[in-house]
C-alpha positions in Angstrom: -26.7 -9.0 6.6 -26.1 -9.2 10.4 -29.2 -10.4 12.4 -28.8 -7.0 14.2 -29.9 -5.3 11.0 -32.7 -7.5 9.8 -35.5 -5.2 10.8 -34.1 -1.8 9.9 -36.1 0.3 7.4 -34.4 0.9 4.0 -35.3 3.4 1.4 -34.2 3.1 -2.3 -33.2 6.0 -4.5 -34.1 6.1 -8.2 -31.5 4.8 -10.6 -29.2 7.3 -12.1 -25.9 7.4 -14.0 -23.1 5.8 -12.0 -20.4 8.1 -10.7 -17.6 5.6 -11.4 -18.7 3.5 -14.4 -20.1 5.9 -16.9 -22.0 3.3 -18.9 -23.9 1.9 -15.9 -26.8 2.9 -13.7 -26.6 3.1 -9.9 -29.0 3.3 -7.0 -28.4 3.1 -3.3 -30.2 1.8 -0.2 -30.5 4.4 2.6 -30.8 3.5 6.2 -33.9 5.3 7.5 -34.0 4.4 11.2 -32.9 7.2 13.5 -31.6 4.7 16.0 -28.9 3.7 13.4 -27.5 7.2 13.5 -24.9 6.7 16.2 -21.4 5.5 16.4 -22.1 2.0 17.7 -24.8 1.3 15.2 -22.8 2.8 12.3 -19.9 0.5 13.2 -22.2 -2.5 12.7 -23.5 -1.0 9.4 -19.9 -0.5 8.2 -19.3 -4.2 8.8 -22.3 -4.9 6.6 -21.1 -2.8 3.7 -22.7 0.6 4.4 -21.0 4.0 4.2 -22.0 7.5 4.9 -22.3 10.8 3.1 -22.8 13.6 5.6 -25.4 12.2 8.0 -26.8 9.9 5.4 -26.0 6.1 5.7 -26.1 4.3 2.3 -25.1 1.2 0.5 -25.1 0.4 -3.3 -28.2 -1.5 -4.4 -27.9 -1.5 -8.1 -30.3 -3.5 -10.3 -27.8 -5.1 -12.6 -24.3 -4.5 -11.2 -22.4 -5.7 -8.2 -19.0 -4.1 -9.0 -18.8 -2.3 -5.6 -17.2 -4.3 -2.8 -16.7 -2.8 0.6 -13.0 -3.2 1.6 -11.3 -3.2 5.0 -7.8 -3.8 6.3 -7.0 -6.0 9.3 -4.8 -3.6 11.3 -3.0 -6.3 13.4 -2.2 -8.3 10.2 -1.2 -5.3 8.1 2.3 -5.5 6.5 3.7 -2.8 4.3 4.6 -3.8 0.8 8.1 -2.9 -0.6 6.7 0.1 -2.4 4.8 1.3 0.7 8.0 1.0 2.8 9.8 3.1 0.2 7.0 5.7 0.3 7.1 5.7 4.1 10.9 6.2 4.1 10.6 9.0 1.6 8.2 10.8 3.9 10.4 10.5 7.0 10.6 14.3 7.2 6.8 14.7 7.2 4.7 15.0 10.4 1.1 13.9 10.9 -1.5 14.8 13.5 -5.2 14.1 14.1 -7.2 17.2 14.9 -10.9 17.9 15.8 -10.9 20.8 13.2 -9.1 21.4 10.0 -6.4 24.1 9.8 -7.6 27.5 8.6 -5.9 27.1 5.2 -7.6 23.8 4.4 -9.8 25.2 1.7 -6.9 26.6 -0.3 -5.4 23.1 -0.4 -8.8 21.4 -1.1 -9.5 23.8 -4.0 -6.1 23.1 -5.6 -6.7 19.4 -5.3 -10.2 19.6 -6.9 -9.0 21.9 -9.7 -6.1 19.6 -10.5 -7.7 16.1 -10.0 -11.5 16.3 -10.2 -12.6 19.1 -12.6 -15.1 16.6 -14.2 -16.5 15.4 -10.9 -19.4 16.4 -8.7 -17.2 18.3 -6.3 -16.3 20.9 -8.9 -16.2 23.8 -8.5 -14.9 23.5 -4.9 -17.3 25.1 -2.3 -16.8 25.2 1.4 -20.4 24.6 2.4 -20.8 21.7 0.0 -17.6 20.0 1.4 -18.9 20.6 5.0 -22.3 19.0 4.2 -20.5 16.0 2.6 -17.8 15.4 5.2 -19.2 16.3 8.6 -21.6 14.2 10.6 -23.5 15.3 13.7 -23.5 11.9 15.4 -19.9 10.6 14.7 -16.5 11.3 16.1 -14.9 12.6 12.9 -11.3 13.8 13.0 -8.9 15.2 10.4 -5.5 13.7 9.9 -3.2 16.5 8.8 0.1 15.8 7.0 2.8 18.5 7.1 6.1 18.9 5.2 8.3 21.0 7.4 5.3 22.8 8.8 3.5 23.2 5.4 0.1 21.5 5.2 0.1 19.1 2.3 -2.8 16.7 2.9 -5.9 16.1 5.0 -7.5 12.7 5.5 -11.0 12.9 7.0 -11.3 10.0 9.4 -14.3 8.6 11.3 -13.2 7.2 14.6 -15.2 4.3 16.0 -14.9 1.9 19.0 -13.0 -1.0 17.3 -12.3 0.5 13.9 -11.8 3.7 11.9 -13.1 4.6 8.5 -11.1 6.5 5.8 -13.7 8.9 4.6 -12.0 11.3 2.1 -8.5 12.6 1.5 -7.3 15.7 -0.4 -3.7 16.8 -0.9 -1.3 19.0 -2.7 -1.4 17.9 -6.3 2.1 19.2 -7.0 3.8 16.5 -4.9 5.1 13.6 -6.9 4.8 11.0 -4.0 1.5 9.3 -3.4 0.0 11.4 -0.6 -3.3 9.5 -0.8 -1.5 6.2 0.0 0.6 7.9 2.7 -2.6 9.1 4.3 -3.9 5.5 4.6 -0.5 4.4 6.0 -0.8 7.0 8.7 -4.4 6.1 9.4 -3.3 2.5 9.8 -0.5 3.6 12.2 -3.1 5.5 14.2 -5.3 2.4 14.4 -2.4 0.3 15.4 -1.5 2.7 18.2 -5.1 2.7 19.4 -5.5 -1.1 19.3 -8.3 -1.0 16.6 -9.1 -4.1 14.5 -10.2 -2.6 11.2 -9.6 0.4 8.9 -12.4 0.6 6.4 -11.4 2.0 3.0 -14.8 2.4 1.3 -15.8 0.7 -1.9 -13.4 -1.1 -4.3 -14.4 -1.2 -8.0 -11.8 -3.2 -9.9 -12.8 -1.5 -13.2 -12.0 1.9 -11.8 -8.2 2.5 -12.0 -8.3 5.3 -9.4 -9.4 2.9 -6.7 -6.8 0.2 -7.3 -4.4 1.6 -4.7 -6.8 0.1 -2.0 -6.1 -3.5 -2.9 -2.4 -3.0 -2.3 -2.9 -2.8 1.5 -2.5 -6.3 2.9 -4.1 -8.1 4.5 -7.4 -6.7 3.3 -10.9 -8.2 3.1 -13.7 -7.6 0.6 -17.4 -8.0 1.3 -18.8 -10.2 -1.4 -22.3 -11.5 -1.2 -22.5 -10.3 2.4 -19.4 -12.4 3.4 -16.0 -10.9 4.2 -13.4 -12.7 2.0 -9.6 -12.4 2.0 
C-alpha cells in the first residue's frame, strides 16, 4: 500500500457468501476516514486496489482467497485487438455522449437488462432507488456515457471522472443487441480518456474463474494489482 495510506482507518465486514464464486466466502475492508472521501484521495485509493459502492470505499480482504485483482488499462499504450476493431467498425453508426444525468428513459433500459442478464443477482428485481444508492456518489464527478443507435438509447456506462484517470463503474445495455455493448462501452470510455489526456482507465476487479469478467483482460495493455504491485 502507498505510504500515503499507511495510517487510514479500515473496518472489516463479516464473512459472507461470495457474489462471484459461490463456494467461497468473502469479506471486504472499508475505508473509514472521512478525509478519504474526495476525488483526489479516491484516485490514490483506486491505485491501491480499492473501489466504491455508492459513497462506500472498499477492497476485498478475504481470509483464504486472493482471486480478485484490480485491473487498469494504460490509455496511452492501449491498442485495439482485431476483434475490438471489428466491433468498433460495426458500431460506426452509433453515437456516444457523456452526460451529467441519465436520460429520462434509462430505467426502462436498465430493467430490461437486469431481467435478461441478472435475474439471479442482487440487483433483481430492478429498483430505481437501489440503483441510485449503488451508482451515485456525493463527493465524486460521476458522469454517464450514453450510447445511441440512430437516436435510440441502447447503453449507459456509469463513469467516475478523476484527475489523471477514469473508473468504469457499471454498464447496462439493451440485451437484444447481438454485438457486445459492454465491450463497446469500455472502448468509448478509453476514447474519452485519450481525448482528455488521462493515464488510466480502471475496470474494477478481475476474477479469472468468473467467465463474465474475462472480457477485461482483452484490453491491452492492461495491468493487474497482485500483492500490492501493478504487473503487466
